[in-house]
SEVEX-466228 format. One record per atom (N, C-alpha, C, O, CB): atom name; x, y, z; residue number from 1. Coordinates in steps of 0.05 Angstrom, whole numbers. Glycine has a CB too. Example, Ala and Ser with C-alpha at 12.3 -4.5 7.8 and 13.67 -1.06 7.14 Angstrom:
BEGIN
  atom       x       y       z   nr
     N     264    -114     156    1
    CA     246     -90     156    1
     C     264     -66     156    1
     O     285     -66     169    1
    CB     226     -89     181    1
     N     257     -45     142    2
    CA     273     -21     143    2
     C     258       1     157    2
     O     268      23     161    2
    CB     282     -12     114    2
This chain:
BEGIN
  atom       x       y       z   nr
     N      17     -24       0    1
    CA       0       0       0    1
     C      18      25       0    1
     O      36      27      16    1
    CB     -19       0      25    1
     N      12      44     -18    2
    CA      27      69     -20    2
     C       8      92     -15    2
     O     -14      93     -27    2
    CB      41      71     -47    2
     N      16     111       2    3
    CA      -1     134       8    3
     C       1     154     -14    3
     O      23     159     -25    3
    CB       8     146      35    3
     N     -21     167     -22    4
    CA     -20     189     -41    4
     C      -4     213     -29    4
     O      -4     216      -4    4
    CB     -49     198     -48    4
     N       8     228     -46    5
    CA      24     250     -36    5
     C       7     271     -21    5
     O      17     284      -3    5
    CB      39     264     -59    5
     N     -18     273     -28    6
    CA     -36     292     -14    6
     C     -41     283      14    6
     O     -42     300      32    6
    CB     -63     294     -29    6
     N     -43     257      19    7
    CA     -47     247      46    7
     C     -22     251      62    7
     O     -23     258      86    7
    CB     -54     217      45    7
     N       1     246      50    8
    CA      27     250      64    8
     C      30     279      72    8
     O      37     286      95    8
    CB      51     242      46    8
     N      24     297      54    9
    CA      25     326      59    9
     C       7     334      82    9
     O      14     350      99    9
    CB      19     342      34    9
     N     -18     324      81   10
    CA     -38     330     102   10
     C     -28     321     129   10
     O     -31     335     149   10
    CB     -65     318      95   10
     N     -18     296     130   11
    CA      -9     286     156   11
     C      15     302     167   11
     O      16     307     191   11
    CB      -1     256     153   11
     N      33     309     150   12
    CA      56     325     160   12
     C      47     352     169   12
     O      56     363     189   12
    CB      77     328     137   12
     N      27     364     155   13
    CA      17     391     163   13
     C       2     389     189   13
     O       5     407     206   13
    CB      -1     402     141   13
     N     -14     369     193   14
    CA     -29     366     218   14
     C      -9     361     241   14
     O     -13     372     263   14
    CB     -48     342     216   14
     N      12     346     237   15
    CA      32     341     258   15
     C      46     367     265   15
     O      50     372     289   15
    CB      52     320     248   15
     N      53     383     245   16
    CA      66     409     251   16
     C      47     427     266   16
     O      55     441     285   16
    CB      74     423     224   16
     N      21     428     259   17
    CA       2     444     272   17
     C      -2     436     302   17
     O       0     453     319   17
    CB     -25     443     258   17
     N      -7     411     307   18
    CA     -12     402     334   18
     C      13     405     351   18
     O      11     415     374   18
    CB     -21     373     334   18
     N      36     396     341   19
    CA      61     399     357   19
     C      68     428     361   19
     O      79     436     382   19
    CB      84     384     343   19
     N      63     445     341   20
    CA      68     473     343   20
     C      52     487     365   20
     O      61     506     378   20
    CB      64     487     317   20
     N      27     478     369   21
    CA      10     489     390   21
     C      22     484     417   21
     O      22     501     434   21
    CB     -18     476     388   21
     N      33     460     421   22
    CA      46     454     447   22
     C      72     470     449   22
     O      78     480     470   22
    CB      52     423     449   22
     N      87     472     427   23
    CA     111     487     427   23
     C     107     517     432   23
     O     124     530     444   23
    CB     126     484     401   23
     N      84     528     424   24
    CA      78     556     429   24
     C      76     561     458   24
     O      84     582     468   24
    CB      53     564     414   24
     N      63     543     473   25
    CA      61     546     502   25
     C      89     546     515   25
     O      94     562     532   25
    CB      44     524     514   25
     N     106     529     506   26
    CA     134     528     516   26
     C     149     553     508   26
     O     166     563     524   26
    CB     149     503     506   26
     N     144     564     485   27
    CA     157     588     475   27
     C     149     612     493   27
     O     166     628     500   27
    CB     149     594     446   27
     N     124     613     501   28
    CA     114     635     518   28
     C     128     635     545   28
     O     131     655     558   28
    CB      85     634     521   28
     N     136     611     554   29
    CA     149     608     580   29
     C     179     608     578   29
     O     193     601     597   29
    CB     140     583     594   29
     N     189     616     554   30
    CA     218     619     549   30
     C     233     594     555   30
     O     254     594     567   30
    CB     229     642     566   30
     N     222     571     547   31
    CA     235     546     551   31
     C     257     542     530   31
     O     257     555     509   31
    CB     215     522     550   31
     N     275     524     535   32
    CA     298     519     517   32
     C     288     507     491   32
     O     300     511     470   32
    CB     318     501     530   32
     N     266     492     491   33
    CA     254     481     467   33
     C     227     495     463   33
     O     209     491     479   33
    CB     251     450     469   33
     N     225     510     441   34
    CA     201     525     436   34
     C     185     515     413   34
     O     183     491     407   34
    CB     208     554     431   34
     N     172     534     398   35
    CA     154     527     377   35
     C     168     511     354   35
     O     158     491     346   35
    CB     141     552     365   35
     N     190     521     345   36
    CA     204     508     323   36
     C     213     480     329   36
     O     210     462     314   36
    CB     228     525     314   36
     N     224     477     354   37
    CA     234     451     362   37
     C     212     431     363   37
     O     214     408     353   37
    CB     249     452     389   37
     N     190     438     376   38
    CA     167     420     379   38
     C     155     414     352   38
     O     147     391     347   38
    CB     146     432     398   38
     N     152     434     334   39
    CA     141     429     308   39
     C     158     410     292   39
     O     148     392     278   39
    CB     137     455     293   39
     N     184     414     294   40
    CA     203     396     279   40
     C     201     367     290   40
     O     202     348     275   40
    CB     231     406     281   40
     N     200     365     316   41
    CA     198     338     328   41
     C     172     324     320   41
     O     172     301     312   41
    CB     199     339     359   41
     N     150     339     320   42
    CA     124     327     312   42
     C     124     319     283   42
     O     115     297     276   42
    CB     102     347     317   42
     N     135     336     265   43
    CA     135     330     237   43
     C     154     306     231   43
     O     147     288     216   43
    CB     145     354     221   43
     N     177     306     244   44
    CA     196     284     239   44
     C     185     258     249   44
     O     189     237     236   44
    CB     223     290     253   44
     N     173     258     272   45
    CA     161     233     283   45
     C     139     223     265   45
     O     136     199     260   45
    CB     150     238     311   45
     N     123     242     254   46
    CA     102     234     235   46
     C     114     221     210   46
     O     104     201     200   46
    CB      86     259     227   46
     N     136     233     200   47
    CA     149     222     176   47
     C     161     194     182   47
     O     158     176     166   47
    CB     171     240     167   47
     N     173     191     206   48
    CA     183     165     213   48
     C     161     144     214   48
     O     165     121     206   48
    CB     197     166     241   48
     N     138     152     224   49
    CA     115     134     226   49
     C     105     126     198   49
     O      98     103     193   49
    CB      93     146     243   49
     N     104     146     180   50
    CA      96     140     153   50
     C     115     121     139   50
     O     107     102     126   50
    CB      94     166     136   50
     N     141     126     143   51
    CA     161     108     132   51
     C     159      80     144   51
     O     161      60     130   51
    CB     190     119     136   51
     N     155      79     170   52
    CA     153      53     184   52
     C     129      37     174   52
     O     130      13     171   52
    CB     151      57     214   52
     N     106      51     170   53
    CA      82      37     162   53
     C      79      31     133   53
     O      67      11     125   53
    CB      58      53     171   53
     N      90      49     116   54
    CA      85      46      87   54
     C     111      46      70   54
     O     109      43      46   54
    CB      68      69      78   54
     N     134      48      83   55
    CA     158      51      67   55
     C     170      24      58   55
     O     189      24      42   55
    CB     178      66      82   55
     N     160       2      68   56
    CA     172     -24      62   56
     C     152     -43      49   56
     O     157     -67      49   56
    CB     184     -36      87   56
     N     131     -32      38   57
    CA     110     -50      27   57
     C     120     -65       2   57
     O     110     -86      -4   57
    CB      86     -33      19   57
     N     141     -54     -11   58
    CA     150     -68     -36   58
     C     167     -92     -30   58
     O     171    -108     -48   58
    CB     166     -48     -52   58
     N     177     -95      -5   59
    CA     194    -118       1   59
     C     181    -137      21   59
     O     191    -159      26   59
    CB     221    -109      11   59
     N     159    -129      33   60
    CA     147    -145      54   60
     C     137    -172      44   60
     O     137    -192      58   60
    CB     124    -131      67   60
     N     129    -173      19   61
    CA     118    -198       8   61
     C     139    -217      -3   61
     O     133    -239     -11   61
    CB      99    -192     -13   61
     N     164    -208      -2   62
    CA     186    -225     -13   62
     C     192    -247       7   62
     O     196    -242      31   62
    CB     212    -208     -19   62
     N     193    -273      -2   63
    CA     198    -295      17   63
     C     225    -294      31   63
     O     228    -306      52   63
    CB     195    -321       2   63
     N     245    -281      19   64
    CA     271    -281      30   64
     C     275    -258      50   64
     O     296    -255      62   64
    CB     292    -279       8   64
     N     255    -241      53   65
    CA     258    -217      70   65
     C     242    -221      95   65
     O     217    -225      94   65
    CB     249    -191      54   65
     N     255    -219     118   66
    CA     242    -219     144   66
     C     246    -192     156   66
     O     268    -184     164   66
    CB     253    -242     163   66
     N     225    -176     158   67
    CA     227    -148     166   67
     C     204    -141     185   67
     O     181    -148     181   67
    CB     227    -130     141   67
     N     211    -125     205   68
    CA     191    -115     224   68
     C     190     -85     220   68
     O     207     -70     231   68
    CB     198    -123     254   68
     N     171     -74     205   69
    CA     170     -45     200   69
     C     167     -29     225   69
     O     174      -5     225   69
    CB     148     -40     181   69
     N     156     -40     246   70
    CA     151     -24     271   70
     C     177     -17     285   70
     O     176       0     303   70
    CB     133     -40     290   70
     N     199     -28     277   71
    CA     224     -21     290   71
     C     232       8     285   71
     O     244      21     303   71
    CB     246     -39     280   71
     N     225      19     262   72
    CA     231      47     257   72
     C     216      65     276   72
     O     228      83     288   72
    CB     223      54     228   72
     N     190      60     280   73
    CA     175      75     299   73
     C     185      72     328   73
     O     185      91     343   73
    CB     145      68     297   73
     N     193      48     334   74
    CA     203      42     362   74
     C     228      58     368   74
     O     232      67     390   74
    CB     208      13     365   74
     N     245      62     347   75
    CA     269      77     352   75
     C     264     107     356   75
     O     281     121     368   75
    CB     288      74     328   75
     N     241     117     347   76
    CA     234     145     353   76
     C     231     149     383   76
     O     240     169     394   76
    CB     208     152     338   76
     N     217     130     396   77
    CA     213     131     425   77
     C     240     131     439   77
     O     243     146     459   77
    CB     196     108     434   77
     N     259     115     430   78
    CA     285     115     443   78
     C     301     140     437   78
     O     313     152     455   78
    CB     301      90     433   78
     N     301     148     412   79
    CA     318     170     404   79
     C     309     197     415   79
     O     325     214     420   79
    CB     319     172     374   79
     N     283     200     419   80
    CA     273     226     428   80
     C     282     231     457   80
     O     283     254     466   80
    CB     242     227     427   80
     N     290     210     471   81
    CA     300     214     498   81
     C     325     230     499   81
     O     330     245     519   81
    CB     304     187     511   81
     N     342     228     479   82
    CA     367     243     479   82
     C     361     273     475   82
     O     375     290     487   82
    CB     385     233     456   82
     N     342     280     458   83
    CA     335     308     454   83
     C     322     319     480   83
     O     327     342     487   83
    CB     315     311     431   83
     N     305     303     493   84
    CA     293     312     517   84
     C     313     316     539   84
     O     310     335     555   84
    CB     272     292     527   84
     N     333     299     541   85
    CA     354     302     561   85
     C     369     328     558   85
     O     379     339     577   85
    CB     373     278     560   85
     N     371     338     533   86
    CA     386     363     528   86
     C     371     387     539   86
     O     384     408     542   86
    CB     390     366     499   86
     N     346     385     545   87
    CA     331     408     556   87
     C     331     409     587   87
     O     322     428     599   87
    CB     302     407     547   87
     N     342     388     599   88
    CA     342     386     628   88
     C     368     398     639   88
     O     390     391     630   88
    CB     339     357     638   88
     N     366     415     659   89
    CA     389     428     671   89
     C     387     424     701   89
     O     366     431     714   89
    CB     390     459     664   89
     N     408     414     713   90
    CA     409     409     742   90
     C     428     428     755   90
     O     451     431     747   90
    CB     417     380     748   90
     N     419     442     776   91
    CA     436     460     791   91
     C     432     453     821   91
     O     414     462     834   91
    CB     428     490     786   91
     N     450     436     830   92
    CA     448     427     858   92
     C     422     410     861   92
     O     418     391     846   92
    CB     447     450     877   92
     N     405     418     880   93
    CA     380     404     884   93
     C     358     414     866   93
     O     336     403     866   93
    CB     372     407     913   93
     N     364     435     850   94
    CA     343     446     832   94
     C     346     434     804   94
     O     368     434     793   94
    CB     346     477     831   94
     N     324     424     794   95
    CA     324     412     767   95
     C     305     427     750   95
     O     281     431     757   95
    CB     316     381     768   95
     N     314     437     727   96
    CA     298     453     708   96
     C     295     438     682   96
     O     313     423     674   96
    CB     311     480     704   96
     N     273     442     668   97
    CA     270     432     641   97
     C     255     406     640   97
     O     252     395     618   97
    CB     296     429     629   97
     N     246     395     662   98
    CA     232     369     661   98
     C     206     371     645   98
     O     199     353     630   98
    CB     227     359     689   98
     N     191     392     649   99
    CA     166     396     635   99
     C     170     398     605   99
     O     155     387     589   99
    CB     151     420     646   99
     N     191     414     598  100
    CA     197     416     569  100
     C     205     390     557  100
     O     197     383     535  100
    CB     219     437     565  100
     N     221     374     572  101
    CA     229     348     562  101
     C     205     330     558  101
     O     203     315     538  101
    CB     249     335     581  101
     N     186     331     577  102
    CA     162     315     574  102
     C     144     324     551  102
     O     132     308     537  102
    CB     145     317     600  102
     N     144     351     546  103
    CA     128     361     523  103
     C     140     353     497  103
     O     126     347     478  103
    CB     125     391     525  103
     N     167     352     495  104
    CA     180     343     470  104
     C     173     313     466  104
     O     168     305     443  104
    CB     211     346     472  104
     N     174     298     487  105
    CA     167     269     485  105
     C     138     266     476  105
     O     131     248     461  105
    CB     171     255     512  105
     N     120     284     487  106
    CA      92     282     480  106
     C      87     289     451  106
     O      71     275     437  106
    CB      76     301     497  106
     N     100     310     440  107
    CA      95     317     412  107
     C     106     295     393  107
     O      96     292     371  107
    CB     107     344     405  107
     N     126     281     402  108
    CA     136     258     386  108
     C     114     237     384  108
     O     110     226     362  108
    CB     162     246     398  108
     N     101     232     406  109
    CA      79     212     405  109
     C      55     223     388  109
     O      43     208     374  109
    CB      69     206     434  109
     N      50     249     390  110
    CA      28     261     374  110
     C      35     259     344  110
     O      18     252     328  110
    CB      24     290     382  110
     N      60     264     337  111
    CA      68     262     309  111
     C      66     234     299  111
     O      58     229     276  111
    CB      96     272     306  111
     N      73     214     316  112
    CA      71     186     308  112
     C      41     178     304  112
     O      35     163     285  112
    CB      84     168     328  112
     N      24     189     321  113
    CA      -5     183     318  113
     C     -15     194     292  113
     O     -31     180     278  113
    CB     -20     194     342  113
     N      -7     218     285  114
    CA     -16     230     260  114
     C      -5     214     236  114
     O     -19     209     217  114
    CB      -7     259     258  114
     N      20     206     238  115
    CA      32     191     216  115
     C      19     164     212  115
     O      18     154     190  115
    CB      61     186     222  115
     N       8     153     233  116
    CA      -7     128     231  116
     C     -36     131     224  116
     O     -51     111     222  116
    CB      -5     113     257  116
     N     -45     156     220  117
    CA     -73     161     213  117
     C     -92     162     236  117
     O    -116     163     232  117
    CB     -82     140     194  117
     N     -81     163     261  118
    CA     -98     164     285  118
     C    -103     193     292  118
     O     -93     203     312  118
    CB     -85     148     308  118
     N    -118     207     276  119
    CA    -122     236     280  119
     C    -136     243     306  119
     O    -129     262     320  119
    CB    -138     248     256  119
     N    -157     227     312  120
    CA    -172     233     337  120
     C    -154     230     361  120
     O    -155     247     379  120
    CB    -196     213     339  120
     N    -138     209     362  121
    CA    -120     206     385  121
     C    -100     229     387  121
     O     -94     238     409  121
    CB    -105     179     383  121
     N     -90     238     364  122
    CA     -71     260     364  122
     C     -83     286     373  122
     O     -71     301     389  122
    CB     -59     264     336  122
     N    -108     292     365  123
    CA    -122     316     373  123
     C    -128     315     403  123
     O    -124     335     417  123
    CB    -148     320     357  123
     N    -138     293     413  124
    CA    -144     290     441  124
     C    -119     293     458  124
     O    -119     306     479  124
    CB    -157     263     447  124
     N     -97     281     449  125
    CA     -71     283     464  125
     C     -61     311     464  125
     O     -51     320     485  125
    CB     -50     264     451  125
     N     -64     326     442  126
    CA     -56     354     442  126
     C     -73     370     461  126
     O     -62     387     475  126
    CB     -59     365     413  126
     N     -99     366     461  127
    CA    -116     380     480  127
     C    -109     375     509  127
     O    -108     394     525  127
    CB    -145     373     475  127
     N    -104     350     515  128
    CA     -96     344     543  128
     C     -69     356     550  128
     O     -65     366     572  128
    CB     -94     313     546  128
     N     -50     356     531  129
    CA     -24     368     536  129
     C     -26     398     541  129
     O     -13     408     559  129
    CB      -5     362     512  129
     N     -41     411     524  130
    CA     -45     440     528  130
     C     -59     446     554  130
     O     -52     466     568  130
    CB     -60     452     505  130
     N     -78     430     562  131
    CA     -92     434     587  131
     C     -73     431     611  131
     O     -74     447     629  131
    CB    -116     415     589  131
     N     -57     410     609  132
    CA     -38     406     631  132
     C     -17     428     633  132
     O     -10     436     655  132
    CB     -24     379     627  132
     N      -8     437     610  133
    CA      13     458     610  133
     C       3     485     619  133
     O      16     499     633  133
    CB      26     459     583  133
     N     -21     492     609  134
    CA     -31     519     614  134
     C     -50     521     638  134
     O     -46     538     655  134
    CB     -45     529     589  134
     N     -70     504     638  135
    CA     -90     506     659  135
     C     -81     497     686  135
     O     -90     507     707  135
    CB    -115     491     651  135
     N     -63     477     687  136
    CA     -54     466     712  136
     C     -31     482     725  136
     O     -24     477     748  136
    CB     -45     438     709  136
     N     -20     501     710  137
    CA       3     516     721  137
     C      -4     532     746  137
     O      10     530     766  137
    CB      14     535     699  137
     N     -26     548     746  138
    CA     -33     562     771  138
     C     -41     544     793  138
     O     -35     550     817  138
    CB     -55     581     765  138
     N     -53     521     787  139
    CA     -60     502     808  139
     C     -35     491     821  139
     O     -34     487     845  139
    CB     -78     480     797  139
     N     -15     485     804  140
    CA      10     473     814  140
     C      24     493     832  140
     O      35     486     853  140
    CB      28     465     791  140
     N      24     519     824  141
    CA      37     539     840  141
     C      23     543     867  141
     O      36     548     887  141
    CB      38     566     825  141
     N      -3     541     867  142
    CA     -19     545     891  142
     C     -14     523     911  142
     O     -12     528     935  142
    CB     -48     548     885  142
     N     -13     498     902  143
    CA     -11     475     920  143
     C      17     463     920  143
     O      20     440     927  143
    CB     -32     455     912  143
     N      36     478     911  144
    CA      64     468     911  144
     C      74     466     939  144
     O      76     486     954  144
    CB      82     487     894  144
     N      80     441     947  145
    CA      90     436     975  145
     C     118     426     976  145
     O     127     413     995  145
    CB      71     417     989  145
     N     133     430     954  146
    CA     160     421     954  146
     C     178     439     972  146
     O     173     463     973  146
    CB     171     420     925  146
     N     197     427     985  147
    CA     215     442    1001  147
     C     236     456     984  147
     O     248     444     966  147
    CB     229     424    1022  147
     N     241     481     990  148
    CA     262     496     976  148
     C     282     505     997  148
     O     276     517    1017  148
    CB     250     521     961  148
     N     307     498     992  149
    CA     328     504    1011  149
     C     341     531    1005  149
     O     347     538     982  149
    CB     349     482    1010  149
     N     344     547    1026  150
    CA     358     573    1023  150
     C     381     574    1043  150
     O     381     560    1063  150
    CB     338     596    1029  150
     N     400     590    1035  151
    CA     425     592    1051  151
     C     427     620    1063  151
     O     423     640    1049  151
    CB     450     586    1034  151
     N     432     621    1089  152
    CA     435     646    1103  152
     C     463     648    1115  152
     O     472     628    1127  152
    CB     413     650    1126  152
     N     477     670    1111  153
    CA     503     674    1123  153
     C     502     696    1143  153
     O     489     717    1139  153
    CB     524     681    1101  153
     N     515     692    1166  154
    CA     516     712    1187  154
     C     543     714    1199  154
     O     557     694    1203  154
    CB     495     705    1209  154
     N     552     738    1205  155
    CA     577     743    1218  155
     C     571     755    1246  155
     O     556     774    1248  155
    CB     596     763    1202  155
     N     582     742    1267  156
    CA     575     751    1294  156
     C     600     751    1311  156
     O     620     739    1305  156
    CB     554     733    1306  156
     N     598     766    1333  157
    CA     620     768    1353  157
     C     615     746    1374  157
     O     595     748    1389  157
    CB     621     796    1366  157
     N     632     726    1376  158
    CA     627     704    1395  158
     C     629     712    1424  158
     O     621     698    1442  158
    CB     647     682    1390  158
     N     640     736    1429  159
    CA     641     746    1456  159
     C     614     756    1466  159
     O     609     759    1490  159
    CB     662     768    1459  159
     N     596     762    1446  160
    CA     570     773    1453  160
     C     548     752    1448  160
     O     531     747    1465  160
    CB     564     798    1437  160
     N     549     739    1424  161
    CA     529     719    1417  161
     C     543     692    1412  161
     O     566     692    1402  161
    CB     513     728    1392  161
     N     529     671    1418  162
    CA     540     644    1413  162
     C     526     631    1390  162
     O     504     640    1381  162
    CB     539     627    1438  162
     N     537     609    1380  163
    CA     524     594    1358  163
     C     497     583    1367  163
     O     478     581    1352  163
    CB     542     572    1348  163
     N     496     575    1393  164
    CA     471     564    1403  164
     C     449     585    1403  164
     O     426     579    1398  164
    CB     475     554    1432  164
     N     456     610    1408  165
    CA     436     631    1407  165
     C     427     637    1379  165
     O     403     643    1375  165
    CB     448     657    1419  165
     N     445     634    1360  166
    CA     437     637    1332  166
     C     417     616    1324  166
     O     397     622    1311  166
    CB     462     636    1313  166
     N     423     591    1331  167
    CA     405     569    1324  167
     C     378     571    1339  167
     O     357     565    1327  167
    CB     418     542    1330  167
     N     379     580    1363  168
    CA     355     583    1379  168
     C     336     605    1366  168
     O     312     601    1366  168
    CB     361     591    1408  168
     N     349     626    1357  169
    CA     333     647    1344  169
     C     318     637    1319  169
     O     296     645    1314  169
    CB     351     671    1337  169
     N     331     620    1305  170
    CA     318     608    1281  170
     C     296     589    1288  170
     O     274     589    1276  170
    CB     339     594    1263  170
     N     301     572    1308  171
    CA     281     553    1317  171
     C     256     567    1328  171
     O     234     557    1325  171
    CB     293     534    1337  171
     N     260     589    1342  172
    CA     238     604    1353  172
     C     219     615    1331  172
     O     196     620    1336  172
    CB     248     627    1370  172
     N     230     618    1307  173
    CA     214     627    1285  173
     C     202     604    1269  173
     O     189     608    1249  173
    CB     231     644    1266  173
     N     206     580    1279  174
    CA     195     556    1266  174
     C     210     547    1242  174
     O     199     533    1225  174
    CB     167     561    1259  174
     N     236     554    1240  175
    CA     252     547    1217  175
     C     269     522    1223  175
     O     280     519    1245  175
    CB     271     570    1209  175
     N     271     505    1203  176
    CA     285     480    1206  176
     C     313     482    1193  176
     O     315     490    1169  176
    CB     269     456    1193  176
     N     334     476    1208  177
    CA     361     478    1198  177
     C     369     451    1186  177
     O     369     431    1200  177
    CB     380     487    1221  177
     N     377     451    1161  178
    CA     386     426    1148  178
     C     415     420    1154  178
     O     422     398    1162  178
    CB     382     428    1118  178
     N     432     440    1151  179
    CA     461     437    1158  179
     C     473     465    1161  179
     O     461     485    1154  179
    CB     476     421    1135  179
     N     497     465    1173  180
    CA     510     491    1177  180
     C     540     486    1178  180
     O     550     464    1182  180
    CB     501     504    1203  180
     N     555     508    1173  181
    CA     584     507    1174  181
     C     593     533    1188  181
     O     581     554    1185  181
    CB     597     505    1146  181
     N     615     530    1204  182
    CA     625     553    1220  182
     C     654     558    1213  182
     O     670     540    1212  182
    CB     622     547    1250  182
     N     660     583    1209  183
    CA     687     591    1203  183
     C     696     612    1224  183
     O     683     633    1226  183
    CB     690     603    1174  183
     N     717     606    1239  184
    CA     726     624    1260  184
     C     747     643    1248  184
     O     766     635    1235  184
    CB     738     607    1283  184
     N     742     669    1253  185
    CA     761     689    1244  185
     C     786     690    1262  185
     O     786     680    1284  185
    CB     748     715    1242  185
     N     806     703    1251  186
    CA     831     707    1267  186
     C     826     725    1291  186
     O     812     746    1289  186
    CB     853     718    1249  186
     N     837     717    1313  187
    CA     834     733    1337  187
     C     809     725    1353  187
     O     807     733    1377  187
    CB     833     761    1331  187
     N     791     710    1341  188
    CA     767     701    1356  188
     C     746     722    1360  188
     O     728     719    1376  188
    CB     775     690    1382  188
     N     749     745    1345  189
    CA     729     767    1349  189
     C     707     766    1328  189
     O     688     782    1330  189
    CB     744     793    1348  189
     N     709     749    1309  190
    CA     689     748    1288  190
     C     686     719    1277  190
     O     705     708    1267  190
    CB     696     767    1264  190
     N     662     709    1280  191
    CA     656     682    1269  191
     C     636     685    1247  191
     O     618     702    1248  191
    CB     646     663    1292  191
     N     639     669    1226  192
    CA     620     669    1204  192
     C     607     641    1202  192
     O     620     621    1201  192
    CB     634     676    1177  192
     N     580     641    1202  193
    CA     566     616    1200  193
     C     548     616    1175  193
     O     536     636    1168  193
    CB     548     612    1226  193
     N     548     593    1162  194
    CA     531     590    1138  194
     C     510     568    1144  194
     O     517     546    1150  194
    CB     548     582    1113  194
     N     485     576    1143  195
    CA     463     558    1151  195
     C     445     552    1127  195
     O     436     571    1114  195
    CB     447     570    1175  195
     N     440     527    1122  196
    CA     422     518    1101  196
     C     395     511    1114  196
     O     394     494    1132  196
    CB     433     494    1085  196
     N     374     524    1104  197
    CA     347     520    1116  197
     C     331     502    1098  197
     O     333     503    1073  197
    CB     333     547    1120  197
     N     314     486    1110  198
    CA     293     472    1096  198
     C     269     492    1094  198
     O     251     491    1110  198
    CB     285     445    1110  198
     N     270     508    1073  199
    CA     251     530    1071  199
     C     227     521    1055  199
     O     229     510    1033  199
    CB     264     555    1058  199
     N     203     527    1065  200
    CA     178     523    1050  200
     C     162     549    1051  200
     O     154     558    1073  200
    CB     162     499    1062  200
     N     158     560    1029  201
    CA     143     585    1027  201
     C     162     609    1026  201
     O     185     607    1034  201
    CB     125     588    1051  201
     N     152     631    1015  202
    CA     169     654    1011  202
     C     174     670    1036  202
     O     192     687    1036  202
    CB     156     672     990  202
     N     159     665    1057  203
    CA     163     681    1082  203
     C     185     671    1100  203
     O     193     685    1118  203
    CB     137     681    1097  203
     N     195     647    1095  204
    CA     215     635    1113  204
     C     241     650    1112  204
     O     253     656    1133  204
    CB     220     606    1106  204
     N     251     658    1088  205
    CA     277     671    1086  205
     C     277     699    1100  205
     O     295     704    1115  205
    CB     284     674    1057  205
     N     257     716    1095  206
    CA     256     741    1109  206
     C     255     738    1140  206
     O     266     754    1155  206
    CB     233     758    1100  206
     N     240     717    1149  207
    CA     239     712    1177  207
     C     266     705    1189  207
     O     273     714    1211  207
    CB     219     689    1183  207
     N     282     690    1174  208
    CA     309     682    1183  208
     C     327     707    1184  208
     O     341     710    1204  208
    CB     321     661    1165  208
     N     326     723    1164  209
    CA     342     748    1164  209
     C     335     766    1186  209
     O     352     778    1199  209
    CB     340     762    1137  209
     N     309     769    1191  210
    CA     300     787    1213  210
     C     308     776    1240  210
     O     316     791    1258  210
    CB     270     791    1211  210
     N     305     750    1243  211
    CA     312     738    1269  211
     C     341     741    1276  211
     O     348     747    1299  211
    CB     304     708    1270  211
     N     358     737    1256  212
    CA     387     739    1262  212
     C     397     767    1264  212
     O     414     773    1280  212
    CB     403     725    1239  212
     N     385     785    1249  213
    CA     394     813    1250  213
     C     386     826    1277  213
     O     398     846    1285  213
    CB     382     829    1228  213
     N     366     814    1290  214
    CA     358     825    1316  214
     C     375     815    1340  214
     O     372     825    1362  214
    CB     330     818    1321  214
     N     393     797    1335  215
    CA     410     787    1356  215
     C     433     806    1362  215
     O     445     818    1344  215
    CB     422     759    1348  215
     N     438     809    1388  216
    CA     461     827    1396  216
     C     487     813    1389  216
     O     491     789    1394  216
    CB     459     833    1427  216
     N     505     828    1377  217
    CA     531     817    1370  217
     C     532     808    1341  217
     O     554     802    1331  217
    CB     537     794    1387  217
     N     510     806    1327  218
    CA     510     799    1299  218
     C     517     824    1282  218
     O     503     844    1284  218
    CB     482     787    1290  218
     N     538     821    1266  219
    CA     548     844    1251  219
     C     536     846    1223  219
     O     532     868    1213  219
    CB     578     843    1250  219
     N     531     824    1211  220
    CA     520     824    1184  220
     C     504     799    1179  220
     O     511     777    1189  220
    CB     542     828    1163  220
     N     483     801    1163  221
    CA     467     778    1155  221
     C     460     782    1125  221
     O     452     803    1117  221
    CB     441     776    1172  221
     N     463     760    1110  222
    CA     454     761    1082  222
     C     446     733    1073  222
     O     452     713    1086  222
    CB     477     773    1064  222
     N     433     732    1050  223
    CA     425     707    1039  223
     C     441     700    1014  223
     O     450     718    1000  223
    CB     395     707    1032  223
     N     446     674    1010  224
    CA     462     666     987  224
     C     444     665     962  224
     O     454     658     940  224
    CB     475     639     991  224
């Protein structure tokens, strides 16, 4: 079976349109993979699916040929992982780009669905992807309960304030200390402490700065 060129053109165009809609959302959020990247992934996946389904019809009936056309489509699923990995950036405990990587993976599946002629599945998947990316964003921000760690540095005079007093001031504000490091200055008149907080919510860091700045003997307080 050979597809007419008009059908091939229509499938590629639909794949570009649907994948581009997802890419436009990523473009608005200044993601590393935007409209062009998503559209190209969707179109290419669609083409791979067309080749996989219809590109080997001339040899499939030959008795000496043992061929599994679905292998081409299967390699799209494997190969798209490398492109998605390129959008992920890790900075310590902070990981960025996971949503963009997932959207690239999604438009690859959408493109494959279009290439296979499953237009309804492709349209429904695009609608769900756009809903998750756009409509769920404010909900996620509102109910985000992930811990965010912040670092506070303070310089104090150990003759006036002790490290125990510094920690007590933080605990009285309901702040949880994950770890800390202490550096003693020359002469013993100035100690510098770096404290990592298990911070949840935007109010925790100002509370820590205010609590430490109010201690007698504390010379400076800042956040990393």
